[in-house]
LUMDRENMAR-707381 format. One line per field, with one value per residue (C-alpha): residue number from 1; x, y, z. Coordinates in steps of 0.05 Angstrom, whole numbers, plus 32768, in hexadecimal, padded with zeros to 4 digits. Each point is the difference from the previous one (the first is absolute). Layout:
N
resi <- [NUM; ...]
px <- [X; ...]
py <- [Y; ...]
pz <- [Z; ...]
//
This chain:
219
resi <- [1; 2; 3; 4; 5; 6; 7; 8; 9; 10; 11; 12; 13; 14; 15; 16; 17; 18; 19; 20; 21; 22; 23; 24; 25; 26; 27; 28; 29; 30; 31; 32; 33; 34; 35; 36; 37; 38; 39; 40; 41; 42; 43; 44; 45; 46; 47; 48; 49; 50; 51; 52; 53; 54; 55; 56; 57; 58; 59; 60; 61; 62; 63; 64; 65; 66; 67; 68; 69; 70; 71; 72; 73; 74; 75; 76; 77; 78; 79; 80; 81; 82; 83; 84; 85; 86; 87; 88; 89; 90; 91; 92; 93; 94; 95; 96; 97; 98; 99; 100; 101; 102; 103; 104; 105; 106; 107; 108; 109; 110; 111; 112; 113; 114; 115; 116; 117; 118; 119; 120; 121; 122; 123; 124; 125; 126; 127; 128; 129; 130; 131; 132; 133; 134; 135; 136; 137; 138; 139; 140; 141; 142; 143; 144; 145; 146; 147; 148; 149; 150; 151; 152; 153; 154; 155; 156; 157; 158; 159; 160; 161; 162; 163; 164; 165; 166; 167; 168; 169; 170; 171; 172; 173; 174; 175; 176; 177; 178; 179; 180; 181; 182; 183; 184; 185; 186; 187; 188; 189; 190; 191; 192; 193; 194; 195; 196; 197; 198; 199; 200; 201; 202; 203; 204; 205; 206; 207; 208; 209; 210; 211; 212; 213; 214; 215; 216; 217; 218; 219]
px <- [8165; 802B; 8025; 803D; 7FEF; 7FC1; 7FDE; 7FDD; 7FD3; 800A; 7FC3; 7FFA; 7FEB; 8032; 8004; 8019; 802A; 8036; 8036; 7FD8; 7FF7; 804B; 800D; 7FD4; 8025; 8043; 7FE6; 7FE4; 803C; 8028; 7FC5; 8005; 7FBD; 7FF3; 7FD4; 7FDB; 7FF5; 7FDC; 802D; 803F; 7FEA; 7FC6; 8028; 7FDF; 7FCA; 7FCA; 7FCD; 7FDC; 8019; 7FC4; 800F; 8049; 7FF6; 7FCA; 802E; 8036; 7FD0; 7FEB; 8048; 8012; 8004; 7FEF; 7FDF; 801C; 7FD8; 801B; 7FD4; 800A; 7FD6; 7FDC; 7FDC; 8004; 7FCE; 8036; 801B; 7FBB; 7FF8; 8043; 7FEA; 7FBB; 801E; 8033; 7FC8; 7FD7; 803D; 8007; 8043; 8019; 8003; 802C; 7FE8; 8027; 7FEA; 802E; 7FEC; 8029; 7FEE; 7FB8; 7FE9; 7FD5; 7FF1; 7FC8; 7FC3; 7FF3; 8043; 7FEC; 7FBE; 8025; 8031; 7FC7; 7FE3; 8043; 800E; 7FBC; 8004; 7FD5; 8016; 803B; 804B; 802B; 801D; 8046; 800F; 8044; 8021; 803D; 801A; 8034; 7FCB; 7FD5; 803A; 8010; 7FB7; 7FF6; 803F; 7FE9; 7FB8; 8013; 8031; 7FC8; 7FD1; 8033; 800A; 7FB5; 7FF9; 8038; 7FE2; 7FBC; 801D; 802A; 7FCF; 7FE7; 7FBC; 7FEA; 800B; 800F; 7FC8; 8015; 7FC2; 8013; 7FCC; 7FB9; 7FEC; 7FBF; 7FFC; 7FCB; 7FEA; 8013; 7FDC; 7FBB; 7FE9; 800E; 7FBF; 7FEE; 8033; 7FE4; 801C; 8030; 7FFB; 8036; 8024; 802E; 8040; 803A; 8047; 8020; 804B; 801E; 8049; 8007; 7FB5; 7FCA; 7FB9; 7FC1; 7FCA; 7FB8; 7FEA; 7FB8; 7FC9; 7FCA; 7FBF; 8013; 8049; 802E; 803F; 8037; 804C; 8029; 8049; 8025; 8041; 8024; 7FC2; 7FD6; 7FC5; 801C; 7FC6; 7FCF; 7FE2]
py <- [7FF2; 7FEA; 8038; 7FEF; 8033; 8016; 803B; 803B; 802F; 8048; 802C; 804B; 803E; 800C; 804B; 7FF8; 7FD4; 7FEF; 8004; 7FD1; 7FCD; 8000; 7FF9; 7FC2; 7FDF; 800B; 7FE9; 7FBE; 7FEC; 7FE6; 7FD3; 7FE1; 801F; 8025; 803E; 800E; 804B; 8015; 8039; 7FD6; 7FBA; 8004; 8014; 8006; 7FCC; 7FF3; 7FF9; 803B; 801D; 7FE0; 7FBC; 8008; 800E; 7FCB; 7FCB; 8014; 7FFE; 7FBA; 7FE7; 8027; 7FDF; 803E; 8044; 803F; 8041; 8043; 803E; 804A; 8038; 7FE6; 7FC2; 7FEF; 7FD4; 7FCE; 7FFF; 7FEF; 7FCA; 7FE1; 7FF8; 7FE4; 7FCF; 7FE9; 7FF2; 7FDD; 7FD5; 7FEB; 8023; 8011; 804C; 802F; 8048; 803E; 8049; 803C; 8031; 803D; 8041; 7FEC; 8043; 7FF6; 7FB6; 7FE5; 7FF1; 7FC3; 7FE3; 8006; 7FDE; 7FC9; 7FF6; 7FFE; 7FC6; 7FDD; 8006; 7FE8; 7FE2; 7FC4; 7FEF; 802C; 8001; 801D; 803E; 8017; 804A; 801E; 8044; 7FF8; 7FD1; 7FE4; 7FF3; 7FDC; 7FD6; 7FE6; 7FF1; 7FDB; 7FD8; 7FE9; 7FF3; 7FD8; 7FD6; 7FF2; 7FEF; 7FCF; 7FE0; 7FF7; 7FE0; 7FCF; 7FEC; 7FF7; 7FD0; 7FD8; 7FFD; 7FB8; 7FF4; 7FE1; 8041; 7FFF; 7FD1; 7FB9; 7FE8; 801F; 801D; 7FF3; 7FF0; 7FF3; 7FBB; 7FE1; 7FBB; 7FCF; 7FC5; 800F; 7FB7; 7FFA; 7FFD; 8042; 8029; 8036; 800B; 803B; 800E; 802F; 7FEB; 8028; 7FD8; 800D; 7FE6; 7FE1; 8006; 7FBD; 7FF0; 7FD4; 8001; 8030; 7FF6; 8023; 8003; 8017; 8016; 8010; 7FCD; 800A; 7FDB; 7FBA; 8014; 7FE1; 8022; 7FE5; 7FFF; 7FF5; 7FED; 801D; 7FE4; 801D; 8028; 7FC1; 7FE8; 7FC4; 7FEE; 8019; 7FEF]
pz <- [7E83; 803B; 8025; 802A; 8035; 8023; 7FDE; 8020; 7FD8; 8018; 7FF3; 8008; 7FDA; 7FC8; 800C; 8047; 802E; 7FCC; 8036; 802D; 7FC8; 7FF4; 804A; 8003; 7FC6; 8023; 8043; 7FE6; 7FD5; 803D; 8010; 7FBA; 7FEF; 7FBE; 8004; 7FBF; 7FF3; 7FC1; 7FE9; 800A; 7FEB; 7FCF; 7FC3; 7FBC; 7FF3; 7FCD; 8039; 801E; 8043; 8022; 7FE2; 8013; 804A; 8006; 7FE2; 8031; 803A; 7FEE; 8004; 803E; 8044; 8028; 7FF4; 8021; 7FFB; 8015; 8002; 800E; 7FE2; 7FC3; 7FE8; 7FB7; 7FDD; 7FEE; 8047; 801A; 7FCB; 8012; 8048; 7FEF; 7FCE; 8033; 8030; 7FCB; 7FEF; 8048; 800B; 8045; 8007; 8028; 8000; 8015; 8008; 8000; 8037; 7FEF; 7FDC; 7FF5; 7FE5; 7FC2; 800D; 7FD5; 802C; 7FD5; 8017; 8049; 7FF2; 7FDB; 8039; 8032; 7FD8; 7FF8; 804A; 8016; 8046; 7FED; 7FBA; 7FEC; 800A; 8037; 7FE0; 8014; 8000; 7FEF; 7FFB; 7FD3; 7FC9; 8030; 8034; 7FCC; 7FE6; 8046; 800F; 7FBD; 800B; 8045; 7FEB; 7FC2; 8029; 8032; 7FC7; 7FE3; 8044; 8009; 7FBB; 800D; 8043; 7FE1; 7FCC; 8031; 803A; 800E; 7FE2; 8042; 8026; 804A; 8015; 8012; 7FDB; 7FBE; 7FD2; 7FE7; 7FB9; 7FDC; 7FE1; 7FD2; 8016; 7FC8; 8020; 7FE5; 8005; 804A; 8029; 8020; 7FD8; 7FD3; 7FBB; 7FFD; 804B; 801A; 803F; 802C; 8009; 802F; 7FF8; 803D; 8001; 8014; 7FF4; 7FC3; 7FF1; 7FEA; 8018; 7FEC; 8033; 7FFA; 8045; 7FEC; 8002; 7FCE; 7FF6; 7FE8; 7FFA; 8035; 8017; 7FD4; 7FFF; 7FC2; 7FF9; 7FC4; 7FE7; 7FC3; 7FEF; 7FF7; 8029; 8026; 802D; 8033; 8043]
//
């Protein structure tokens, strides 16, 4: 299914943070981003609740998790499935009226916010505070994604980028079948050259000229 707008999966314990989930939906709408919230958007389906939220996670572009006092089994599973599916994750923690907080939630957040392998968790106090933070963070995420897609593949280096290339000339003396070479593209106006700067045993340094993606000759 093709969706006309970006979709964010909003995850939190059903018994709490309803106001915050609504605030996120309203904050993201001006950015042309749809926030999917289970109680508002799931409707009645023949699939189980678990199948439903997993299907929605698979089609979402971004996962947002908000946590406060408790940690439900489904909420944990939503996060883990988002990670397994390779989704980018934004995680928020409410730091107000923490009496009665489930110790399992704190342990979970400690794992999610691991310095080495976790996410940078943002704390908030009120629904309005959360809405503004989510709006700014999602806008920054969108900007980063656009720049990643439009950035030149050659990067900032004048020599471009390295690739691994299998030697097709297996009959040439001194060349080993299937040998991998490290090639470097030289940026020359009107021409594209590949140069192998590494001399190997029996393999001379070579330079190849490519025109219209075809091998035109070598020296």
